Backbone as numpy.savetxt, mean C-alpha at the origin, in Angstrom:
# Nx Ny Nz CAx CAy CAz Cx Cy Cz
6.11 -15.24 -7.31 5.26 -14.05 -7.31 6.14 -12.81 -7.31
5.82 -11.88 -8.18 6.52 -10.59 -8.20 5.49 -9.49 -7.97
5.87 -8.54 -7.14 5.01 -7.39 -6.85 5.73 -6.12 -7.27
5.07 -5.32 -8.09 5.67 -4.08 -8.60 4.86 -2.91 -8.12
5.46 -2.10 -7.25 4.78 -0.94 -6.70 5.14 0.32 -7.48
4.19 1.25 -7.55 4.43 2.52 -8.20 3.47 3.56 -7.65
3.77 4.83 -7.93 2.84 5.89 -7.60 3.25 6.82 -6.48
4.38 6.59 -5.86 4.81 7.49 -4.79 5.26 8.83 -5.34
5.58 9.73 -4.41 6.05 11.03 -4.83 5.94 12.05 -3.71
6.08 13.30 -4.10 6.01 14.42 -3.17 4.66 15.11 -3.33
4.00 15.34 -2.21 2.69 15.98 -2.25 2.57 16.91 -1.05
1.79 17.96 -1.21 1.57 18.89 -0.11 0.56 18.32 0.88
0.62 18.78 2.12 -0.39 18.34 3.09 -1.80 18.61 2.57
-2.67 17.64 2.79 -4.04 17.74 2.29 -4.22 17.18 0.89
-3.11 16.87 0.24 -3.18 16.36 -1.13 -3.45 14.87 -1.19
-3.40 14.34 -2.41 -3.72 12.93 -2.64 -2.66 12.28 -3.52
-2.52 11.00 -3.32 -1.69 10.16 -4.18 -2.37 8.81 -4.33
-2.08 8.14 -5.43 -2.60 6.80 -5.64 -1.44 5.84 -5.90
-1.33 4.86 -5.05 -0.30 3.85 -5.22 -0.90 2.63 -5.92
-0.08 1.99 -6.74 -0.50 0.78 -7.44 0.48 -0.33 -7.14
-0.01 -1.55 -7.08 0.84 -2.72 -6.88 0.35 -3.81 -7.82
1.16 -4.11 -8.81 0.80 -5.12 -9.80 1.50 -6.43 -9.46
0.71 -7.48 -9.40 1.24 -8.81 -9.11 1.39 -9.60 -10.41
2.44 -10.40 -10.46 2.64 -11.27 -11.62 3.24 -12.59 -11.13
3.28 -13.54 -12.02 3.78 -14.86 -11.66 2.66 -15.73 -11.12
2.96 -16.52 -10.11 1.96 -17.43 -9.52 1.06 -16.68 -8.54
0.22 -15.82 -9.07 -0.59 -14.94 -8.22 -1.59 -15.73 -7.37
-1.87 -16.97 -7.76 -2.81 -17.77 -6.98 -2.24 -18.10 -5.59
-0.93 -17.90 -5.44 -0.30 -18.16 -4.14 -0.51 -17.02 -3.14
-0.96 -15.87 -3.63 -1.12 -14.72 -2.75 -2.25 -14.96 -1.77
-2.00 -14.67 -0.50 -2.98 -14.89 0.57 -3.71 -13.59 0.91
-2.95 -12.56 1.21 -3.56 -11.30 1.65 -2.62 -10.16 1.26
-2.88 -9.55 0.14 -2.00 -8.48 -0.32 -2.43 -7.15 0.29
-1.44 -6.35 0.60 -1.77 -5.06 1.20 -0.62 -4.09 1.12
-0.79 -2.98 1.79 0.21 -1.92 1.83 0.71 -1.74 3.26
1.99 -1.55 3.36 2.65 -1.35 4.63 3.58 -0.16 4.48
3.97 0.46 5.58 4.89 1.57 5.46 5.93 1.51 6.55
7.04 2.18 6.27 8.15 2.16 7.21 8.90 3.47 7.16
9.25 3.97 8.33 10.11 5.14 8.44 11.40 4.70 9.11
12.48 5.41 8.89 13.76 5.00 9.49 13.67 4.86 11.00
14.20 3.76 11.49 14.24 3.51 12.92 12.99 2.89 13.50
12.00 2.66 12.63 10.76 2.05 13.12 10.44 0.79 12.34
9.60 -0.04 12.94 9.19 -1.25 12.25 8.18 -0.95 11.15
8.16 -1.82 10.19 7.17 -1.71 9.12 5.78 -1.95 9.74
4.81 -1.13 9.33 3.49 -1.25 9.91 2.43 -1.37 8.82
1.34 -2.01 9.19 0.23 -2.19 8.28 -0.45 -0.86 7.99
-0.76 -0.63 6.72 -1.59 0.50 6.33 -2.98 -0.02 5.97
-3.04 -0.96 5.06 -4.31 -1.56 4.66 -4.02 -2.88 3.97
-4.90 -3.84 4.18 -4.71 -5.13 3.53 -6.03 -5.69 3.06
-5.95 -6.61 2.12 -7.12 -7.18 1.49 -6.92 -8.69 1.38
-7.82 -9.45 1.98 -7.71 -10.90 1.88 -8.29 -11.34 0.53
-7.98 -12.56 0.18 -8.50 -13.11 -1.06 -10.01 -13.15 -1.06
-10.59 -13.23 0.12 -12.05 -13.23 0.23 -12.66 -11.85 0.17
-11.81 -10.83 0.05 -12.32 -9.48 -0.12 -12.47 -8.69 1.17
-11.99 -9.22 2.28 -12.09 -8.51 3.55 -10.97 -7.48 3.63
-11.33 -6.24 3.94 -10.36 -5.16 4.04 -10.08 -4.82 5.50
-8.83 -4.54 5.74 -8.42 -4.10 7.07 -7.62 -2.82 6.92
-7.94 -1.83 7.74 -7.24 -0.55 7.70 -6.64 -0.24 9.08
-5.48 0.36 9.06 -4.92 0.89 10.30 -5.77 2.07 10.76
-5.87 2.26 12.05 -6.71 3.35 12.58 -6.28 4.71 12.04
-4.98 4.89 11.82 -4.50 6.22 11.43 -4.82 6.58 9.98
-5.39 5.64 9.21 -5.75 5.97 7.83 -7.25 5.81 7.55
-7.98 5.36 8.54 -9.42 5.16 8.33 -10.09 6.48 7.97
-10.87 6.43 6.93 -11.56 7.62 6.45 -10.75 8.45 5.49
-9.48 8.12 5.33 -8.63 8.90 4.41 -8.10 8.04 3.25
-7.76 6.81 3.52 -7.19 5.93 2.50 -8.23 4.89 2.08
-8.18 4.53 0.82 -9.10 3.52 0.29 -8.32 2.46 -0.47
-8.51 1.23 -0.09 -7.86 0.10 -0.75 -8.83 -0.52 -1.74
-8.36 -0.79 -2.95 -9.22 -1.42 -3.94 -8.41 -2.39 -4.78
-9.09 -3.18 -5.56 -8.42 -4.22 -6.34 -9.05 -4.34 -7.72
-8.21 -4.48 -8.71 -8.65 -4.80 -10.06 -8.26 -6.25 -10.31
-9.23 -7.13 -10.18 -8.94 -8.56 -10.28 -8.41 -8.93 -11.66
-8.95 -8.28 -12.69 -8.57 -8.64 -14.05 -7.10 -8.31 -14.33
-6.57 -7.33 -13.57 -5.18 -6.93 -13.79 -4.28 -7.35 -12.64
-4.81 -8.11 -11.68 -4.03 -8.53 -10.52 -3.31 -7.34 -9.89
-4.03 -6.28 -9.73 -3.45 -5.03 -9.21 -4.26 -4.54 -8.02
-3.54 -4.08 -7.01 -4.17 -3.49 -5.84 -3.79 -2.01 -5.79
-4.75 -1.18 -5.45 -4.52 0.26 -5.41 -4.72 0.78 -3.98
-4.01 1.82 -3.67 -4.21 2.53 -2.40 -4.40 4.00 -2.73
-5.63 4.45 -2.62 -5.93 5.87 -2.81 -5.74 6.57 -1.48
-4.82 7.50 -1.46 -4.48 8.20 -0.22 -4.93 9.65 -0.33
-5.87 10.03 0.50 -6.42 11.37 0.51 -6.10 12.06 1.83
-6.24 13.36 1.83 -6.00 14.15 3.05 -4.68 13.77 3.70
-3.65 13.74 2.89 -2.35 13.30 3.38 -1.79 14.28 4.41
-1.08 13.72 5.38 -0.49 14.49 6.45 1.04 14.29 6.43
1.78 15.22 6.97 3.25 15.03 7.01 3.65 13.73 7.69
2.90 13.29 8.67 3.23 12.04 9.36 2.97 10.80 8.51
2.37 10.98 7.34 2.22 9.86 6.41 3.49 9.63 5.60
4.44 10.51 5.73 5.71 10.36 5.01 6.40 9.07 5.41
6.70 8.24 4.42 7.31 6.94 4.69 7.61 6.27 3.36
8.31 5.15 3.43 8.42 4.27 2.28 7.28 3.28 2.37
6.51 3.21 1.32 5.35 2.33 1.28 5.70 1.07 0.48
5.35 -0.07 1.06 5.62 -1.36 0.44 4.30 -2.09 0.20
4.18 -2.71 -0.96 3.09 -3.65 -1.11 3.64 -5.03 -0.80
2.82 -5.84 -0.20 3.31 -7.14 0.20 2.22 -8.08 0.64
2.60 -9.32 0.77 1.73 -10.38 1.25 2.53 -11.12 2.34
2.51 -10.59 3.55 3.31 -11.22 4.62 3.01 -12.70 4.85
1.74 -13.12 4.83 1.50 -14.56 5.04 2.17 -15.42 3.98
2.20 -14.90 2.74 2.81 -15.67 1.66 4.30 -15.43 1.54
4.79 -14.37 2.20 6.21 -14.07 2.15 6.66 -13.29 0.93
5.73 -12.53 0.33 6.07 -11.80 -0.89 6.07 -10.30 -0.62
7.07 -9.60 -1.14 7.17 -8.16 -0.97 7.62 -7.52 -2.27
7.07 -6.33 -2.54 7.55 -5.54 -3.65 8.60 -4.56 -3.15
9.14 -3.81 -4.08 10.08 -2.77 -3.68 9.29 -1.61 -3.08
9.90 -0.81 -2.29 9.20 0.31 -1.68 9.08 1.49 -2.62
8.11 2.33 -2.33 7.96 3.58 -3.06 7.83 4.69 -2.04
8.61 5.75 -2.24 8.67 6.84 -1.26 7.47 7.76 -1.41
6.84 8.04 -0.29 5.78 9.04 -0.22 6.24 10.12 0.75
6.30 11.34 0.26 6.72 12.47 1.09 5.63 13.51 1.09
5.17 13.87 2.28 4.13 14.88 2.42 4.75 16.09 3.09
4.89 17.13 2.31 5.59 18.31 2.82 5.18 19.54 2.02
5.16 20.68 2.70 4.89 21.92 2.00 6.19 22.59 1.57
């Protein structure tokens, strides 16, 4: 399984970004794909995840601001990030921890 993340960048506070994660290879092995983030000196933390059964889980700090969605036909998961705050600045990773699959990180910087 390969996961390719894209869509990070620099945005002002209150702005929006959309991250994409495209899966390829043996995608049937994926258990629960989602987005995680990490800042230097801290552990990687869950942002939002989606089980194969369609159950979504969001971290409390993004509820009401971020939306996780999936395009099944393209094996792609999206993270729409709205009302971004400076504390959302991090490297965002798409991954499937239960399956042991991770994509490369994409930097999201929220700054004026």
